[in-house]
KOLDOMAR-595913 format. One record per residue (C-alpha): x, y, z. Coordinates in steps of 0.5 Angstrom, whole numbers, padded with zeros to 4 digits, always signed. Example, Ala and Ser with C-alpha at 12.3 -4.5 7.8 and 13.67 -1.06 7.14 Angstrom:
REM residues 2
+0025-0009+0016/+0027-0002+0014/
REM end
This chain:
REM residues 906
+0000+0000+0000/+0006+0005+0001/+0008+0004-0006/+0000+0005-0009/+0001+0011-0004/+0008+0014-0007/+0005+0012-0015/-0002+0017-0013/+0004+0022-0011/+0007+0021-0018/+0001+0023-0021/-0003+0030-0021/-0009+0034-0026/-0007+0036-0033/-0011+0043-0032/-0011+0047-0026/-0016+0047-0020/-0023+0051-0021/-0025+0056-0016/-0031+0051-0013/-0026+0045-0014/-0021+0048-0009/-0026+0050-0004/-0029+0043-0004/-0022+0040-0003/-0020+0044+0002/-0026+0042+0006/-0025+0034+0004/-0018+0034+0006/-0019+0038+0013/-0024+0033+0015/-0022+0027+0012/-0014+0027+0009/-0012+0030+0016/-0017+0029+0020/-0021+0023+0023/-0028+0024+0019/-0030+0018+0014/-0036+0020+0011/-0037+0027+0008/-0041+0029+0001/-0040+0035-0004/-0045+0039-0007/-0044+0041-0014/-0048+0043-0020/-0047+0039-0027/-0041+0041-0030/-0037+0044-0026/-0032+0038-0025/-0035+0033-0019/-0031+0028-0023/-0024+0032-0022/-0026+0033-0014/-0027+0026-0013/-0021+0024-0017/-0017+0028-0014/-0020+0026-0007/-0018+0018-0009/-0010+0021-0010/-0009+0025-0003/-0012+0020+0000/-0007+0014-0003/-0011+0007-0003/-0015+0003-0006/-0022+0007-0010/-0028+0004-0012/-0033+0010-0015/-0039+0008-0016/-0044+0012-0021/-0051+0010-0024/-0050+0009-0032/-0045+0007-0037/-0043+0014-0039/-0041+0017-0032/-0038+0010-0032/-0033+0011-0038/-0033+0019-0036/-0029+0017-0029/-0025+0012-0033/-0023+0017-0038/-0022+0023-0033/-0016+0019-0030/-0013+0016-0035/-0012+0024-0037/-0007+0025-0030/+0000+0025-0032/+0004+0021-0031/+0000+0015-0032/+0003+0011-0025/-0004+0009-0023/-0009+0004-0028/-0016+0005-0028/-0021-0001-0029/-0028-0003-0030/-0028-0010-0027/-0032-0013-0021/-0026-0016-0018/-0022-0009-0018/-0016-0011-0021/-0014-0004-0021/-0012+0001-0016/-0018+0005-0019/-0025+0002-0020/-0031+0006-0024/-0037+0001-0023/-0045+0002-0023/-0049+0001-0017/-0053-0005-0021/-0046-0008-0020/-0049-0009-0012/-0056-0010-0015/-0060-0012-0022/-0062-0004-0026/-0062-0002-0032/-0059+0005-0034/-0062+0007-0040/-0069+0004-0039/-0074+0010-0039/-0077+0014-0033/-0083+0017-0031/-0085+0023-0029/-0081+0023-0022/-0075+0020-0024/-0077+0013-0022/-0076+0006-0026/-0081+0004-0029/-0078-0004-0028/-0078-0006-0019/-0072-0007-0016/-0069-0013-0014/-0070-0014-0007/-0064-0018-0004/-0057-0018-0009/-0055-0022-0014/-0049-0028-0013/-0045-0022-0017/-0047-0016-0012/-0045-0020-0006/-0038-0023-0009/-0037-0016-0010/-0039-0014-0003/-0034-0019+0000/-0028-0016-0004/-0030-0009-0002/-0031-0012+0006/-0024-0015+0005/-0020-0008+0001/-0017-0004+0007/-0016+0001+0006/-0021+0003+0002/-0024+0010-0001/-0031+0009-0004/-0034+0015-0008/-0041+0015-0009/-0042+0019-0016/-0049+0022-0017/-0051+0020-0010/-0058+0024-0011/-0060+0017-0014/-0059+0014-0007/-0064+0017-0004/-0069+0015-0010/-0066+0009-0011/-0061+0005-0008/-0061+0008-0001/-0062+0003+0003/-0058-0002+0000/-0052+0002+0000/-0053+0004+0006/-0052-0004+0009/-0046-0003+0004/-0043+0003+0008/-0045-0002+0015/-0040-0007+0012/-0034-0002+0011/-0033+0002+0016/-0026+0003+0015/-0027+0006+0008/-0027+0014+0007/-0034+0015+0003/-0034+0021-0001/-0041+0023-0004/-0042+0028-0010/-0049+0030-0012/-0051+0037-0016/-0058+0036-0012/-0058+0042-0006/-0059+0040+0001/-0066+0044+0001/-0069+0042-0004/-0069+0035+0000/-0075+0033+0003/-0075+0030+0011/-0074+0022+0009/-0068+0024+0003/-0066+0029+0009/-0066+0023+0014/-0062+0018+0010/-0057+0024+0007/-0056+0024+0015/-0055+0018+0016/-0050+0016+0010/-0045+0022+0011/-0047+0027+0015/-0048+0035+0013/-0045+0036+0007/-0038+0040+0008/-0039+0043+0002/-0044+0047-0003/-0045+0052-0009/-0050+0054-0013/-0051+0055-0020/-0051+0063-0021/-0045+0062-0017/-0041+0058-0022/-0044+0063-0028/-0041+0068-0025/-0034+0065-0024/-0034+0063-0031/-0035+0056-0031/-0041+0055-0034/-0045+0059-0039/-0049+0065-0038/-0056+0062-0039/-0064+0064-0039/-0070+0060-0038/-0075+0062-0043/-0082+0060-0044/-0087+0058-0050/-0095+0058-0048/-0100+0054-0052/-0107+0052-0052/-0109+0046-0053/-0110+0044-0061/-0119+0044-0063/-0120+0037-0063/-0117+0038-0055/-0121+0043-0054/-0127+0040-0056/-0126+0035-0051/-0123+0039-0046/-0130+0043-0046/-0135+0037-0045/-0130+0035-0040/-0132+0042-0037/-0139+0042-0037/-0139+0037-0032/-0137+0040-0027/-0139+0047-0028/-0146+0043-0027/-0144+0040-0020/-0141+0047-0018/-0148+0050-0020/-0151+0045-0016/-0145+0046-0010/-0148+0054-0009/-0156+0052-0010/-0157+0052-0002/-0163+0046-0003/-0157+0042-0006/-0156+0038+0001/-0159+0038+0008/-0153+0043+0010/-0151+0046+0004/-0144+0046+0002/-0144+0055+0003/-0147+0054+0009/-0142+0050+0011/-0136+0053+0009/-0139+0059+0012/-0139+0055+0019/-0133+0051+0019/-0128+0058+0017/-0132+0065+0019/-0137+0063+0025/-0132+0058+0028/-0135+0054+0033/-0129+0053+0037/-0127+0059+0035/-0119+0056+0033/-0115+0062+0031/-0114+0062+0024/-0107+0061+0025/-0107+0055+0027/-0112+0054+0022/-0108+0055+0017/-0102+0052+0020/-0106+0045+0021/-0110+0045+0015/-0106+0049+0009/-0109+0047+0003/-0116+0047+0006/-0115+0055+0008/-0111+0057+0001/-0118+0055-0001/-0123+0058+0003/-0119+0064+0002/-0119+0064-0006/-0127+0062-0006/-0127+0069-0001/-0123+0072-0006/-0128+0070-0012/-0134+0073-0007/-0137+0066-0005/-0134+0066+0003/-0134+0072+0007/-0127+0074+0010/-0126+0069+0016/-0124+0073+0021/-0117+0074+0024/-0115+0071+0016/-0111+0075+0011/-0110+0074+0004/-0103+0074+0000/-0101+0074-0006/-0102+0066-0007/-0110+0067-0005/-0111+0073-0011/-0114+0068-0015/-0120+0065-0017/-0120+0058-0014/-0117+0052-0018/-0122+0045-0019/-0116+0043-0014/-0119+0048-0009/-0127+0046-0010/-0124+0039-0009/-0121+0040-0003/-0127+0044+0001/-0132+0039-0002/-0128+0033+0001/-0128+0036+0008/-0135+0037+0006/-0137+0030+0005/-0132+0027+0011/-0135+0033+0016/-0142+0034+0013/-0146+0030+0008/-0146+0024+0011/-0150+0019+0007/-0154+0023+0002/-0155+0020-0003/-0157+0025-0008/-0151+0029-0007/-0146+0023-0007/-0149+0021-0014/-0147+0027-0017/-0140+0028-0014/-0139+0020-0018/-0140+0022-0024/-0138+0029-0023/-0131+0028-0020/-0127+0023-0025/-0127+0029-0031/-0122+0033-0026/-0118+0027-0025/-0122+0026-0017/-0126+0019-0015/-0131+0019-0009/-0129+0014-0004/-0132+0011+0003/-0126+0015+0006/-0127+0022+0002/-0124+0025-0004/-0119+0022-0007/-0114+0024-0013/-0113+0020-0019/-0109+0021-0025/-0113+0026-0029/-0114+0025-0037/-0115+0032-0037/-0107+0033-0034/-0105+0028-0039/-0108+0031-0045/-0104+0038-0043/-0098+0034-0042/-0097+0031-0048/-0102+0036-0052/-0100+0036-0060/-0099+0044-0059/-0093+0042-0056/-0089+0038-0062/-0091+0045-0066/-0088+0049-0061/-0081+0045-0062/-0082+0047-0069/-0083+0055-0068/-0078+0055-0063/-0072+0051-0066/-0073+0055-0073/-0073+0062-0070/-0067+0059-0066/-0064+0057-0072/-0065+0064-0075/-0061+0067-0069/-0056+0062-0068/-0054+0060-0076/-0049+0054-0076/-0048+0055-0069/-0055+0052-0066/-0054+0045-0063/-0061+0044-0061/-0064+0039-0056/-0070+0037-0054/-0072+0033-0049/-0077+0028-0048/-0081+0023-0043/-0081+0017-0047/-0079+0015-0055/-0086+0013-0056/-0091+0012-0052/-0091+0008-0046/-0099+0005-0045/-0105+0004-0050/-0109+0011-0049/-0115+0010-0045/-0122+0009-0049/-0124+0016-0046/-0117+0020-0050/-0119+0016-0056/-0119+0021-0062/-0116+0025-0057/-0109+0025-0057/-0105+0021-0063/-0102+0014-0061/-0095+0017-0060/-0098+0023-0057/-0092+0026-0052/-0087+0021-0055/-0080+0024-0058/-0082+0020-0064/-0087+0025-0065/-0083+0030-0064/-0079+0029-0069/-0084+0027-0074/-0086+0035-0074/-0079+0037-0075/-0078+0033-0081/-0085+0035-0083/-0083+0042-0083/-0078+0044-0089/-0075+0050-0084/-0072+0044-0079/-0072+0039-0083/-0065+0043-0086/-0062+0043-0079/-0061+0035-0080/-0066+0033-0073/-0063+0026-0070/-0067+0022-0065/-0063+0017-0060/-0066+0014-0053/-0063+0007-0051/-0067+0003-0055/-0066+0007-0062/-0062+0011-0066/-0067+0014-0072/-0067+0021-0077/-0069+0023-0084/-0067+0018-0090/-0061+0023-0092/-0059+0024-0085/-0059+0017-0083/-0055+0016-0090/-0050+0021-0087/-0049+0018-0081/-0048+0011-0083/-0043+0014-0086/-0040+0018-0081/-0040+0013-0076/-0035+0008-0079/-0040+0002-0076/-0043-0004-0080/-0051-0001-0080/-0057-0002-0084/-0060+0004-0085/-0068+0002-0086/-0073+0005-0090/-0077+0012-0089/-0083+0010-0084/-0091+0014-0086/-0087+0020-0083/-0081+0020-0086/-0076+0017-0081/-0071+0012-0082/-0069+0008-0077/-0061+0006-0077/-0059-0001-0073/-0053-0006-0073/-0050-0010-0068/-0049-0004-0063/-0052-0002-0056/-0053+0005-0053/-0046+0005-0050/-0043+0006-0057/-0049+0009-0060/-0050+0016-0056/-0042+0018-0057/-0043+0017-0064/-0048+0020-0065/-0046+0027-0059/-0039+0027-0064/-0044+0027-0071/-0048+0033-0067/-0042+0037-0064/-0040+0036-0071/-0046+0040-0074/-0048+0035-0078/-0054+0034-0074/-0056+0041-0071/-0062+0038-0067/-0062+0033-0063/-0068+0029-0060/-0068+0025-0055/-0070+0022-0047/-0068+0024-0040/-0067+0017-0039/-0061+0018-0043/-0059+0024-0044/-0059+0026-0037/-0054+0026-0033/-0046+0023-0035/-0048+0026-0043/-0043+0032-0044/-0044+0035-0051/-0041+0043-0050/-0044+0045-0056/-0051+0045-0054/-0054+0053-0055/-0060+0051-0051/-0065+0046-0051/-0073+0044-0051/-0076+0041-0044/-0082+0037-0045/-0081+0033-0041/-0086+0032-0035/-0081+0032-0029/-0081+0036-0023/-0076+0034-0018/-0070+0038-0016/-0065+0032-0019/-0069+0032-0025/-0069+0040-0027/-0062+0041-0025/-0060+0035-0029/-0063+0037-0035/-0061+0044-0034/-0055+0043-0034/-0054+0039-0041/-0054+0046-0044/-0050+0050-0039/-0042+0047-0040/-0038+0052-0043/-0035+0052-0050/-0028+0052-0052/-0030+0054-0059/-0035+0059-0057/-0033+0063-0051/-0039+0068-0052/-0044+0063-0051/-0050+0064-0048/-0055+0058-0046/-0063+0058-0048/-0067+0053-0044/-0074+0053-0047/-0080+0050-0043/-0087+0049-0047/-0093+0050-0043/-0100+0048-0045/-0106+0051-0042/-0114+0052-0042/-0118+0056-0039/-0124+0052-0041/-0123+0047-0036/-0123+0048-0028/-0116+0044-0029/-0113+0047-0034/-0108+0050-0030/-0105+0043-0029/-0099+0044-0033/-0097+0051-0031/-0096+0048-0025/-0092+0043-0027/-0088+0049-0029/-0088+0052-0024/-0086+0046-0019/-0080+0046-0024/-0077+0052-0023/-0079+0052-0015/-0072+0053-0012/-0068+0054-0019/-0065+0061-0019/-0064+0064-0026/-0064+0071-0029/-0070+0076-0030/-0069+0082-0035/-0067+0087-0030/-0060+0082-0028/-0064+0080-0021/-0062+0073-0020/-0069+0069-0017/-0072+0064-0016/-0078+0061-0018/-0082+0062-0025/-0080+0070-0024/-0074+0069-0028/-0078+0068-0034/-0082+0074-0033/-0083+0078-0028/-0090+0078-0029/-0091+0070-0028/-0095+0068-0021/-0093+0062-0019/-0101+0061-0018/-0104+0062-0024/-0103+0063-0031/-0103+0069-0036/-0109+0070-0040/-0109+0066-0045/-0110+0073-0049/-0103+0075-0048/-0100+0068-0050/-0097+0071-0057/-0095+0077-0054/-0091+0073-0049/-0089+0068-0054/-0086+0074-0058/-0082+0077-0052/-0080+0071-0050/-0077+0070-0058/-0074+0077-0057/-0071+0075-0050/-0067+0069-0054/-0064+0073-0059/-0061+0078-0055/-0056+0073-0052/-0050+0078-0051/-0056+0081-0046/-0056+0076-0042/-0049+0076-0041/-0048+0082-0039/-0054+0081-0034/-0050+0075-0031/-0044+0080-0030/-0039+0075-0030/-0033+0076-0026/-0035+0080-0021/-0036+0079-0014/-0042+0074-0011/-0044+0071-0004/-0047+0066-0006/-0053+0067-0002/-0060+0067-0003/-0064+0074+0000/-0072+0075+0001/-0074+0080-0002/-0082+0083-0001/-0085+0087-0008/-0089+0092-0007/-0095+0096-0011/-0098+0101-0008/-0102+0107-0013/-0098+0112-0011/-0092+0108-0013/-0086+0113-0016/-0079+0112-0019/-0075+0115-0013/-0070+0112-0007/-0072+0115-0001/-0065+0114+0003/-0064+0110+0010/-0065+0117+0014/-0070+0119+0018/-0075+0124+0017/-0074+0131+0022/-0081+0130+0024/-0087+0125+0025/-0094+0126+0026/-0097+0125+0033/-0104+0125+0037/-0102+0132+0039/-0098+0135+0032/-0092+0133+0031/-0086+0131+0034/-0080+0135+0031/-0072+0132+0033/-0071+0140+0035/-0075+0143+0040/-0080+0148+0038/-0079+0152+0043/-0072+0153+0041/-0073+0159+0036/-0077+0163+0041/-0073+0162+0047/-0067+0165+0042/-0071+0172+0040/-0073+0174+0047/-0065+0172+0049/-0063+0176+0043/-0068+0182+0046/-0066+0182+0052/-0058+0183+0050/-0060+0189+0046/-0064+0192+0052/-0057+0191+0057/-0053+0195+0051/-0057+0200+0048/-0062+0201+0053/-0070+0201+0054/-0072+0207+0049/-0067+0206+0044/-0069+0200+0042/-0076+0198+0044/-0078+0200+0036/-0073+0196+0033/-0075+0190+0038/-0081+0190+0037/-0080+0191+0029/-0075+0185+0031/-0080+0181+0035/-0084+0180+0030/-0080+0178+0024/-0077+0173+0029/-0085+0171+0031/-0086+0170+0023/-0079+0167+0022/-0081+0161+0028/-0089+0160+0025/-0086+0159+0018/-0081+0155+0021/-0086+0151+0025/-0090+0150+0020/-0084+0146+0015/-0084+0141+0020/-0091+0140+0020/-0090+0139+0013/-0085+0135+0013/-0088+0130+0018/-0095+0131+0014/-0092+0128+0007/-0095+0121+0005/-0090+0115+0008/-0086+0112+0003/-0086+0104+0003/-0079+0105+0005/-0080+0109+0011/-0084+0103+0014/-0079+0099+0012/-0073+0102+0016/-0078+0102+0021/-0079+0095+0021/-0071+0092+0021/-0069+0098+0027/-0075+0094+0031/-0073+0086+0029/-0065+0089+0031/-0067+0093+0037/-0071+0086+0038/-0065+0081+0037/-0068+0078+0031/-0064+0081+0026/-0057+0082+0026/-0058+0089+0022/-0062+0094+0021/-0065+0100+0017/-0058+0100+0014/-0058+0093+0012/-0064+0095+0007/-0064+0095+0000/-0069+0097-0005/-0069+0097-0013/-0075+0101-0016/-0077+0099-0024/-0080+0103-0029/-0087+0101-0026/-0087+0104-0019/-0085+0097-0016/-0081+0098-0010/-0076+0091-0009/-0074+0091-0001/-0069+0086+0002/-0065+0086+0007/-0057+0084+0005/-0051+0083+0008/-0055+0078+0013/-0057+0071+0014/-0062+0069+0010/-0067+0067+0016/-0066+0074+0018/-0067+0077+0012/-0074+0072+0010/-0076+0075+0018/-0075+0082+0015/-0079+0080+0009/-0085+0077+0012/-0085+0083+0018/-0085+0087+0012/-0090+0084+0009/-0095+0084+0015/-0094+0092+0017/-0096+0093+0010/-0102+0088+0010/-0109+0089+0011/-0110+0088+0018/-0112+0080+0022/-0112+0079+0028/-0105+0081+0031/-0103+0081+0039/-0101+0088+0038/-0103+0095+0033/-0100+0101+0032/-0102+0108+0030/-0100+0112+0024/-0102+0119+0024/-0104+0124+0018/-0104+0131+0018/-0107+0134+0012/-0102+0136+0007/-0098+0142+0008/-0097+0146+0001/-0095+0153+0000/-0093+0159+0004/-0100+0160+0007/-0101+0153+0009/-0094+0154+0012/-0096+0159+0016/-0103+0157+0018/-0101+0150+0020/-0095+0153+0024/-0099+0158+0028/-0103+0151+0030/-0098+0147+0032/-0094+0153+0036/-0101+0154+0040/-0103+0147+0041/-0108+0146+0036/-0105+0142+0031/-0109+0135+0031/-0108+0128+0026/-0114+0130+0021/-0114+0121+0021/-0110+0115+0024/-0109+0109+0020/-0108+0103+0024/-0102+0097+0022/-0101+0091+0025/-0095+0089+0029/-0091+0084+0026/-0092+0077+0030/-0084+0077+0031/-0084+0083+0035/-0091+0082+0037/-0089+0076+0042/-0088+0080+0048/-0087+0087+0052/-0081+0088+0050/-0080+0087+0043/-0086+0091+0042/-0083+0097+0046/-0077+0095+0041/-0081+0095+0035/-0085+0102+0037/-0078+0106+0039/-0077+0104+0031/-0083+0106+0029/-0083+0113+0033/-0076+0114+0029/-0078+0113+0022/-0086+0113+0022/-0091+0117+0026/-0091+0117+0035/-0096+0112+0038/-0097+0107+0043/-0098+0101+0041/-0105+0097+0043/-0106+0090+0045/-0112+0088+0042/-0113+0083+0048/-0115+0089+0052/-0122+0093+0051/-0119+0098+0047/-0115+0095+0042/-0121+0090+0041/-0125+0095+0039/-0119+0098+0034/-0119+0091+0032/-0126+0090+0030/-0127+0097+0027/-0121+0096+0022/-0120+0089+0021/-0120+0087+0014/-0117+0095+0013/-0111+0096+0008/-0107+0101+0012/-0102+0103+0004/-0108+0099-0001/-0101+0095-0002/-0099+0090-0007/-0094+0085-0004/-0091+0079-0007/-0085+0075-0004/-0080+0072-0008/-0072+0069-0006/-0067+0073-0009/-0059+0070-0011/-0053+0076-0009/
REM end
């Protein structure tokens, strides 16, 4: 083993480490090479060099090493990259016998699993896994147990969470002597609770992780933009959807009928949510039943339910109820109220399948919705691929290398009887996409090809050209009805994938259609200019891996910018018509991209600032949206500039509150408190109002002392009049300052200082940053603080700005009449100096929940509120006076503001 360690020490990587590789290895060295920790995991996005981090860890540990990966492409990648280390003092192999010091294997070496098998919507295999090890797997385990020292690297270790997790956990228990390194692109914050528990068991906490934006900023991934093409179902599909919607519309009509059921649906909702008995606090009900309460608030937004006491409408509630909302409320009504009313139950059984639900003895249950299937596999999506590809070809010319990813090569199952004649038999398949590309002359000239785990196909001319290029004995088939020609021979995907990839990168084929199961992780083509995502996968792993195919930098295209398109099909003619939009939202949830202003944000807002995660745009706007998307795709140089490659960054998320008010204007107020604020008795100024009069009296006394009373009496009288007028006008300026409309930013500064004084954030108003866009929308966030502190601030500010629900404390904001002009200033100044100035109105705001938990925090917020906004004593809503204020002002909107919470990256 000393000889092996020496051989490792003699070799080195052929190129310098990148920033993130060096940082990750530094942490691994500290814990595993220099320390006594034996397990660790590292999070690096696709294309950032996880393989080199693993190989360099193997080299530094200096022991026999085994690498496990999910497929043949990744297995070959490890061997290929290790062979690049120079000088080649340590050989690598792929044999289960571990006869080479470095061995790359697939996870299937332990359990039988088809690496190239296509996957379902959430990334799982369609075949069952073996419940026990194959004899070959048991033999491998015995070899591992007998090998010491030993290094095990688990590449793309998120697969352990989805497929092989328990098996690998049992393996690691048998080799406690091994150093184990996990490598993945899946960020820890996207793990489910069960996944997080398994990762903690296998590795402990991540020793290093970085984000995709940070690697783009370093210049090691290509700048990119996420775009969407919005489409509607074809006429045939739309007719079927409309017919299905009629059934549910009839049900909704019945639900709104007071005579439907012994206790009508709306009467039940009123008892359940508005006149609750017992009076459970809304925040507790919302915590325990979030889907149900959200559905109830959207029903209120539609005008069908009174606003429940102490409830507050947030961004997600300001949309009409969806079919899922209706069903959620229906399920509650059925289980708690309907009982054995056969007429009601029969109607529900008839109508619910039209939206993908069924009525069972235990309530309403979700099933596979045929509506969702129509939208996910709509023929309009294949047509959209043609339009996107043609537009990108016009923009990029010979640089175009478009990748189109689907779930399946062919339809995985026979269409149900209800969809025959609605969807094509191959709807949603890669084969149908290729047929569409070949049928249009704009895209046929791009020589599109299909490559899956089973098939290589193209148009006749392209197939013939590829057969010559591949230099493999192949048979070029005859074209089918769609002009598709298959290439067959004595080869496997291990052979044809690299050949097709090279053909594609060389530009002989400029559009490649494939399946996510094959052209996913491990597939590497640096020239990919962009991709069209037609898959239905929404897991964070699938999303990151899919998009990672386009983000690799290209040495031959230094200013490369990648564009990822998601095609979304929406209809307004069915209550589940936003199902595909909801899938689109899930894809982008937790994924950071750059918007048109250069802000890097999480979710669909980076695709279009106007996109809401809670509802799609109106269908009438789709053409305009698509035109805007095409314009962004053409402006790749703008996208690159917005990423600011090479500039510093913090690599942390920041919670931002976006605010629109009727009086919003594009101006930024500095973090400087006003000279005066309104009070219940008028104004409170930084300079006491008696300063000027006292100064005048002292000046008069000095004149009398020096010149005598008679000589100065007239001058003094005139002087006193002038000084008095000046004092009144100056006091009027103080009142005018206090009477200015309150800007949302002043409320933000007050909230920030209150949180800081209460010890809830490490900084106050000085850390608040704001952007105001051309529409007057404020984007306010607390910067240079931990993510949790920025979230605490954004939530608290949202509560202060929003309609009052049921806070523990409320605080007044006094309002004075606007003071404009000299006459107004003199009148206001005189009223103030004689103590007759009073506010004309008082607006009540909720004290944020975090600051209303105890008296100390309330006092901290009150001091900040007085400093920035208005003097006034917070009221406890449990007191008689506070209860009266709450009853009078509950639901009132203090700023008439519309707010939206977003997560940004900096």
